[in-house]
Phi, psi and omega in degrees: 000129172273143177305329183282355181283337184248141170240133178238133187248127178242162175149169179295160177302135178088006178281347176100020178308313185286317182292313178297320179303316180298316180297317179293319180297317183292319182296315185271355183067037184254169175276133179261140176222150174235123184295325181296317179300320178300314181299317180296317178302314184288331184264329179086007177224160183281161183303321182297327176295315179299321177298318182296315187278315194251351179078174187290332182295316183294321173298313183296328178292316176299316180298319177303313180302315183291313175300323180296315181298310185291323181288349176276349176281166175239148176076037177235162166242125188240121170273123180261155172300150180304330179261013180296333179287349179298331182270122179303328179290319176298318177303315179297310180297322177293315189293318187272350184243004180190176176270125180262128183244119182263112173269108181263121175229148180289146178311322182293319178294317181295324178302313181303324181280336191242002190287347173256003182273114184270000178266023183241082184308325183285347182257001177283060180231174178296330184224083183290339177289317177298323175297318175300316175304321180290316177298320180296314177306316181293311192261341181310311180298326178289322177295319179295324182295325183267341189285140171265325181229132174245128177228127178281131187279333176035221188258356181296152175284161187293330182290314175302314182296320179289327172297315179298322177291319177300320176298315177298315182298312182299324177293311179304316182290334177283349177095000180270146182292145173270149174303156184278354187266153176264146182261000000 
């Protein structure tokens, strides 16, 4: 298996990892996986229920097992949960087994996308925007650590973002260096 056969998307909740991941999988003829969806399928319960029963630590343990299994596959596109990078094991598996794409969004933009979503247990607080800012500050360095490609989500549509990413992935796969700037 070549590292270049797999694409892994990381970033905070609401960055568009699942939506963009599906487009990339279709473009490259790969199988698409979403680590959160895999956890729900295997447990039979939604993520907020796992958080309620097992806490975040229990959820992260399940997430680590699923990501280890999925990163052992070849020819996949994987959208990871926003906190997947908190685990050093996950970071290592992502980095060594595929091309990692960081979809970077500002906390303010991500808040607009997630503010009505009740399936985000970490945002069930009195001030979800402040929580997103805190998560961004904590996780952005970890996303950057594992990322081969960084793309700012901004206000561009998912189709445009997918086209930009395909160009960057193709450039990377050809062995040419990527420019240092994020789009």
